[in-house]
C-alpha positions in Angstrom: -1.7 -25.1 0.8 -4.3 -27.9 0.2 -7.3 -27.5 -2.0 -10.1 -30.0 -2.5 -13.3 -29.8 -4.6 -16.3 -32.1 -5.0 -19.1 -31.1 -7.4 -22.3 -32.8 -8.4 -24.2 -31.7 -11.5 -27.5 -32.9 -13.0 -29.8 -31.8 -15.8 -33.2 -32.0 -14.2 -34.8 -31.2 -17.5 -33.7 -29.7 -20.9 -34.2 -26.3 -19.4 -33.1 -26.8 -15.8 -29.8 -27.8 -14.2 -28.7 -28.2 -10.6 -25.1 -28.0 -9.2 -24.1 -28.9 -5.7 -20.5 -28.4 -4.4 -18.2 -28.7 -1.4 -14.7 -27.2 -1.1 -12.0 -27.4 1.5 -9.0 -25.1 1.6 -6.1 -25.2 4.0 -3.3 -22.7 4.2 -0.4 -23.3 6.6 2.2 -20.5 7.1 5.3 -20.7 9.2 7.3 -17.5 8.8 10.4 -17.2 10.9 13.3 -14.7 11.2 16.4 -15.6 9.3 18.6 -17.7 11.8 21.4 -15.1 11.7 19.1 -12.1 12.1 19.5 -9.7 15.0 17.3 -11.0 17.9 15.0 -7.9 18.4 13.9 -5.6 15.6 16.0 -2.4 15.5 14.8 0.6 13.5 16.6 3.9 12.9 13.9 6.3 11.7 14.3 5.2 8.1 17.8 6.8 8.0 19.5 3.5 7.3 18.3 0.0 6.7 16.9 -1.5 9.9 18.2 -4.7 11.4 16.1 -7.8 11.5 12.8 -8.5 9.9 9.6 -6.6 10.8 7.8 -7.1 14.1 5.0 -9.4 13.1 7.4 -12.4 12.7 7.4 -15.2 13.8 4.0 -16.2 12.4 2.7 -19.8 12.8 -0.8 -19.9 11.3 -3.2 -22.4 9.9 -6.4 -21.4 8.2 -9.1 -23.8 7.2 -12.2 -23.0 5.1 -15.1 -25.5 4.6 -17.6 -24.3 2.0 -20.9 -25.8 0.8 -22.9 -24.3 -2.1 -25.8 -24.9 -4.5 -26.9 -23.4 -7.8 -30.1 -23.9 -9.7 -30.4 -22.5 -13.3 -33.5 -22.5 -15.4 -34.1 -21.4 -19.0 -37.6 -20.2 -19.8 -39.5 -21.2 -22.9 -38.2 -19.1 -25.8 -34.9 -18.4 -24.1 -35.8 -14.8 -23.1 -35.1 -15.4 -19.4 -32.4 -17.4 -17.6 -33.2 -17.5 -13.9 -30.5 -18.4 -11.4 -30.8 -19.1 -7.7 -28.0 -20.0 -5.5 -26.2 -19.8 -2.1 -23.3 -20.9 0.0 -22.2 -21.2 3.5 -18.6 -21.2 4.8 -17.0 -22.0 8.1 -13.6 -20.5 8.8 -11.0 -21.7 11.3 -7.9 -19.8 12.2 -5.4 -21.4 14.6 -1.9 -20.4 15.6 0.5 -17.8 17.0 0.7 -14.3 15.6 1.5 -11.0 17.2 3.4 -7.8 17.0 6.7 -7.3 18.7 7.1 -10.8 20.2 10.8 -10.5 19.6 11.1 -7.0 20.9 11.5 -3.7 19.0 14.0 -0.9 19.6 13.3 2.4 17.9 16.1 5.0 17.6 14.8 8.4 16.4 15.9 12.0 16.1 15.9 12.7 19.8 17.9 14.1 22.8 19.3 16.7 20.3 20.9 14.0 18.2 20.0 12.2 15.0 18.8 8.6 15.0 22.2 7.3 13.9 24.0 9.3 16.6 21.6 7.8 19.2 22.4 4.3 18.0 26.1 5.1 18.6 25.3 6.5 22.0 23.0 3.5 22.8 20.0 5.7 23.6 16.8 4.3 22.0 13.7 6.4 22.1 11.4 3.5 22.8 11.1 -0.3 23.2 8.1 -2.5 22.6 7.4 -6.1 23.6 4.4 -8.4 23.7 4.5 -10.8 26.6 2.3 -13.7 27.5 0.4 -16.5 25.7 -0.8 -15.5 22.2 -1.8 -18.9 20.9 -5.4 -18.7 19.8 -8.1 -20.4 17.7 -10.9 -18.4 16.1 -14.1 -19.6 14.3 -16.8 -17.8 12.3 -19.3 -18.4 9.6 -20.3 -16.5 6.5 -23.2 -17.2 4.1 -24.9 -15.8 1.1 -28.1 -16.2 -1.1 -28.8 -14.7 -4.4 -31.3 -14.6 -7.2 -30.7 -13.3 -10.7 -32.3 -13.1 -14.2 -30.7 -12.6 -17.6 -33.5 -11.1 -19.7 -33.3 -10.8 -23.5 -35.7 -7.9 -23.8 -35.0 -7.4 -27.5 -32.6 -8.7 -30.1 -30.6 -5.5 -29.4 -31.0 -5.3 -25.7 -30.1 -7.7 -22.8 -30.4 -6.9 -19.1 -29.0 -8.8 -16.1 -30.4 -8.0 -12.7 -30.2 -9.7 -9.4 -30.0 -9.3 -5.6 -27.5 -11.0 -3.2 -27.8 -11.2 0.6 -24.8 -12.0 2.7 -24.0 -12.3 6.4 -20.8 -12.8 8.5 -20.9 -13.8 12.1 -18.5 -12.4 14.7 -15.5 -14.7 15.4 -15.4 -16.8 18.5 -12.2 -17.9 20.3 -12.6 -21.7 20.9 -11.2 -21.6 24.4 -13.0 -18.3 25.4 -9.6 -16.6 25.9 -10.8 -13.5 24.1 -14.1 -11.9 23.5 -14.9 -10.0 20.3 -17.6 -7.4 21.0 -18.9 -6.6 17.5 -21.9 -8.7 16.4 -23.0 -10.5 13.3 -23.0 -8.3 10.2 -26.4 -9.6 9.0 -27.9 -6.9 6.8 -25.7 -6.9 3.6 -27.8 -6.6 0.5 -26.0 -6.3 -2.9 -28.1 -5.3 -6.0 -26.6 -5.9 -9.4 -27.7 -4.5 -12.7 -26.0 -4.7 -16.1 -27.1 -4.1 -19.6 -25.9 -4.4 -23.2 -27.5 -2.5 -26.0 -26.7 -2.7 -29.7 -27.3 0.7 -31.1 -27.2 2.2 -34.6 -24.1 2.5 -36.8 -22.6 -0.6 -35.1 -22.2 0.9 -31.7 -22.6 -1.3 -28.6 -23.2 0.2 -25.2 -22.6 -1.7 -21.9 -23.1 -0.5 -18.3 -23.2 -2.2 -14.9 -23.5 -1.4 -11.2 -23.1 -3.6 -8.1 -22.3 -3.4 -4.4 -19.7 -5.8 -3.1 -19.0 -6.6 0.6 -15.7 -7.7 2.0 -14.9 -9.7 5.0 -13.3 -8.3 8.1 -9.8 -9.8 7.7 -8.6 -12.3 10.2 -5.4 -10.3 10.6 -7.6 -7.5 11.9 -9.7 -9.2 14.6 -7.0 -11.5 15.8 -5.1 -8.6 17.3 -7.2 -8.8 20.4 -5.0 -11.8 21.4 -2.4 -9.1 22.5 -4.7 -7.8 25.3 -4.9 -8.9 29.0 -5.4 -11.1 30.9 -3.4 -13.6 28.9 -1.0 -11.2 27.1 -0.1 -7.5 27.0 1.9 -5.2 24.9 4.4 -3.1 26.8 5.7 0.2 25.4 8.7 1.7 27.3 9.8 5.2 26.5 13.5 6.2 26.9 14.5 2.6 27.8 17.8 1.3 29.0 19.5 -0.5 26.1 20.8 -3.4 28.1 17.7 -3.8 30.4 14.8 -2.2 28.5 12.1 -3.7 30.9 13.7 -2.3 34.0 10.9 -1.3 36.4 8.3 -3.3 34.5 6.6 -6.1 36.5 6.2 -8.9 34.0 4.1 -11.0 36.4 1.5 -8.3 36.9 -1.3 -9.0 34.5 -2.9 -5.7 35.6 0.2 -3.6 34.7 0.2 -0.8 32.2 -0.1 -1.9 28.5 -1.1 -0.8 25.0 -4.5 -2.3 24.2 -6.1 -2.9 20.8 -9.9 -2.3 21.0 -12.2 -3.5 18.2 -15.2 -1.1 17.7 -18.4 -2.8 18.9 -20.1 -1.6 15.7 -17.4 -2.9 13.4 -18.9 -4.1 10.1 -17.8 -5.3 6.6 -16.4 -2.7 4.3 -18.3 -2.4 1.0 -17.8 -0.8 -2.4 -20.2 0.7 -5.0 -18.8 -0.3 -8.4 -20.0 1.0 -11.8 -18.8 1.3 -15.4 -19.9 2.3 -18.8 -18.4 1.3 -22.2 -19.0 2.2 -25.8 -17.5 0.0 -28.5 -17.5 -0.2 -32.2 -15.7 -2.0 -35.1 -14.2 1.1 -36.8 -12.6 -0.8 -39.7 -12.7 -4.4 -40.7 -10.2 -5.6 -38.0 -10.1 -3.0 -35.3 -12.3 -2.5 -32.2 -12.5 0.8 -30.5 -13.6 1.1 -26.9 -14.4 4.2 -24.9 -15.1 3.6 -21.2 -15.5 4.9 -17.7 -15.0 2.9 -14.5 -15.6 4.2 -10.9 -16.0 3.1 -7.4 -16.8 4.4 -3.9 -15.5 2.3 -1.0 -17.3 2.9 2.3 -16.4 2.0 5.9 -12.8 0.9 5.1 -11.0 -0.3 8.2 -8.8 2.2 10.0 -6.9 2.5 13.3 -7.0 5.6 15.6 -4.4 5.9 18.2 -5.5 7.8 21.4 -4.1 8.3 24.9 -1.1 10.0 23.4 1.1 12.3 25.5 -0.2 15.8 25.4 1.7 19.1 25.3 2.1 21.1 28.5 2.7 24.8 29.2 6.2 24.2 30.4 8.0 23.4 27.2 11.0 22.0 29.1 8.8 19.1 30.2 8.0 18.0 26.7 10.7 15.2 26.6 10.7 11.6 25.7 11.1 10.6 29.4 7.9 12.4 30.4 5.6 10.8 27.7 3.9 8.4 30.1 3.3 11.1 32.7 1.6 13.3 30.1 -0.9 10.6 28.9 -4.5 11.3 29.9 -5.2 7.7 31.1 -2.4 6.4 33.3 -3.7 2.8 32.9 -2.4 2.5 29.4 0.3 3.5 26.9 -1.0 4.1 23.4 -4.6 3.0 22.9 -5.5 1.6 19.5 -9.0 1.7 18.2 -9.9 -0.4 15.1 -13.0 1.2 13.4 -14.7 1.7 10.1 -13.0 5.0 9.5 -12.4 5.7 5.9 -13.8 6.3 2.4 -12.0 5.7 -0.9 -12.8 7.2 -4.3 -11.7 6.0 -7.8 -12.7 7.4 -11.2 -11.0 6.6 -14.5 -11.6 7.1 -18.2 -10.2 4.5 -20.7 -9.6 4.4 -24.4 -8.5 1.2 -26.1 -7.9 0.0 -29.6 -7.6 -3.7 -30.5 -6.4 -4.9 -33.9 -7.4 -8.5 -34.8 -5.0 -10.9 -36.3 -3.8 -9.8 -39.8 -0.7 -11.2 -41.5 0.4 -12.9 -38.3 0.2 -9.7 -36.2 -2.3 -8.8 -33.5 -1.9 -5.9 -31.1 -3.8 -3.5 -28.9 -3.2 -0.3 -26.9 -5.1 1.1 -23.9 -4.7 4.5 -22.3 -6.2 5.2 -18.8 -6.6 8.6 -17.1 -7.7 8.2 -13.5 -7.5 9.4 -10.0 -7.7 7.5 -6.7 -8.4 9.3 -3.4 -9.0 8.2 0.2 -9.2 9.5 3.7 -6.2 7.7 5.0 -7.4 4.2 4.6 -7.6 2.4 1.2 -9.2 -0.8 0.0 -6.4 -3.0 1.3 -6.2 -1.5 4.8 -6.3 -4.0 7.7 -5.5 -1.7 10.7 -2.9 -4.4 11.6 0.9 -4.5 11.7 2.3 -1.5 9.7 -1.3 -0.3 9.0 -1.7 0.2 12.7 0.8 3.1 13.0 1.5 4.4 9.5 0.3 8.0 9.0 -0.8 8.7 12.5 -3.2 11.6 12.9 -1.5 14.8 14.0 -4.0 15.4 16.8 -5.8 12.7 18.6 -9.0 14.8 19.2 -9.4 15.7 15.6 -8.8 12.4 13.8 -10.9 13.1 10.7 -9.6 16.6 9.9 -8.1 17.1 6.5 -7.3 13.5 5.7 -8.5 13.3 2.1 -5.7 13.0 -0.3 -4.3 10.9 -3.2 -4.1 7.2 -2.5 -0.6 5.8 -2.2 -1.1 3.8 -5.4 -2.6 6.6 -7.4 -1.2 6.9 -10.9 -2.8 9.5 -13.2 -1.7 8.3 -16.6 -1.2 4.7 -17.8 -0.4 3.4 -21.3 -0.3 -0.3 -22.1 0.6 -1.8 -25.5 0.4 -5.6 -26.1 1.2 -7.6 -29.3 1.7 -11.1 -30.7 3.3 -12.0 -34.0 3.3 -15.4 -35.7 6.4 -15.9 -37.9 5.5 -16.5 -41.6 5.3 -20.2 -42.5 7.8 -21.6 -44.9 5.7 -23.8 -47.3 8.4 -26.4 -47.8 8.6 -28.3 -44.5 11.9 -29.9 -45.6 13.6 -26.5 -46.0 16.1 -25.7 -43.3 14.5 -22.3 -42.7 11.1 -24.0 -41.9 12.8 -25.8 -39.0 13.9 -22.4 -37.6 10.8 -20.2 -38.0 7.7 -22.4 -38.5 5.5 -22.6 -35.4 7.2 -19.7 -33.6 5.4 -16.7 -32.1 6.8 -13.6 -30.3 4.6 -11.7 -27.9 4.9 -9.1 -25.2 3.4 -6.2 -23.4 4.7 -2.8 -22.2 3.1 -0.7 -19.5 4.1 3.0 -18.9 2.7 4.8 -15.9 3.2 8.1 -14.1 4.6 7.9 -10.6 2.7 7.4 -7.4 2.5 10.2 -4.8 5.3 10.9 -2.4 4.0 10.4 1.2 6.0 12.0 4.0 6.1 10.9 7.6 8.0 12.5 10.4 9.0 11.3 13.9 8.1 14.6 15.6 4.8 16.2 16.0 3.0 19.2 14.5 3.3 22.0 17.1 7.0 22.6 16.2 8.6 22.5 19.7 9.6 18.8 20.0 8.4 15.3 19.9 5.2 15.7 21.9 4.2 12.0 22.3 7.2 10.1 21.1 5.2 8.3 18.4 6.5 7.8 14.8 4.9 8.2 11.4 3.0 11.4 12.0 2.1 13.5 8.9 4.1 16.7 8.7 2.7 20.2 8.7 3.2 22.0 5.4 4.7 25.5 6.1 4.8 26.6 2.4 1.6 25.5 0.7 2.9 26.6 -2.7 4.9 23.4 -3.0 1.7 21.3 -3.1 1.3 19.7 -6.5 4.9 20.3 -7.5 7.1 17.5 -8.8 
């Protein structure tokens, strides 16, 4: 990585200052399979460790960011108001080669009446995926923001900070017009911010804040369209021949069957409402007690819906892996992947902390957090790319939103953290041998204890209970005995 900064600052008057800045960041990534790794990726339904790295490698990527910004701050007479106005504009460049399954991907699953490992021994994979064609691309887009804010000292015991931020992000453009991104500029993002601090009676201090934050649509999300025709296509072969998995596939036919990735034309930036409240007080001479709440609601998280999946038929004998493509509704495609704003995430937590200031060389603190994180199948880090594209597929493609709300994969109800630092007592005589051993030394540490995260189950067969309907992995299972829910 390369990082460069240039800043100009000037005091226009005793109460006014101006800052101008420019920044350049470059991140170059070349991630290759280990030289002795198996050529294609080979997976065995999680029954044993798979061979080779995951499918998104190799990656040869360079990302450049050029950013300009300005900030003007003015203190009013008497110091009751501090006004701030600022803005920035950034230009992003993404160049390189990046795709799923460029090396090929064999998937052995529980199929043909055998386990995944037995199918490996028989040489009968359930599916084979490969991306063919030219996937080198260069994308460009711009983001910008403006804001105005005021820190207002209403009273010696009350301070308020309030402001408004406007941001926009243009849709990326491929420099050689090899791809076309259909969603448009996300140009209506307004973020209010309000925070206050109040010193109440009996030494209590109350703090509260609220804001809305917008995220960018990640480059790893929109760059997936490089896998679509006419310059590339993703092939998904069911019940392939192990030695010649592309038998019967015309690699020269750009109009042949493929598995597309479509970006929703109304795709926009995810955003989150964030809010918190804290009460704090010095309860004895050297200890600070804090009682707090923090919460958030994340809206329009990025998610992937997979459609055109093979459907069940009345003749159960025809629900086999070799009939998957014949049972798809649209014969032009294999799986069809739609990237949409399709999720909401919820987080609420209460926190109690006690901090002891330095006394006799010892300072320590402890924090306990009780919280819960929920989402509808897509959390704050979701990109709808790579593993996010297929993990936790919906059980039924025509009812994608049904019954998806559950604990987030990172949810941990209870957390207790203790931290400390201790300065060894000084030996007053610097010539004493003990002074050379202990003077100037400090020991410090932290311990975090947390409850476990939820166990998320995925299965390679589908919900109806009479076989693998569409051949796809990572479906959520049906719970036959609801009494086990919540058990440990």
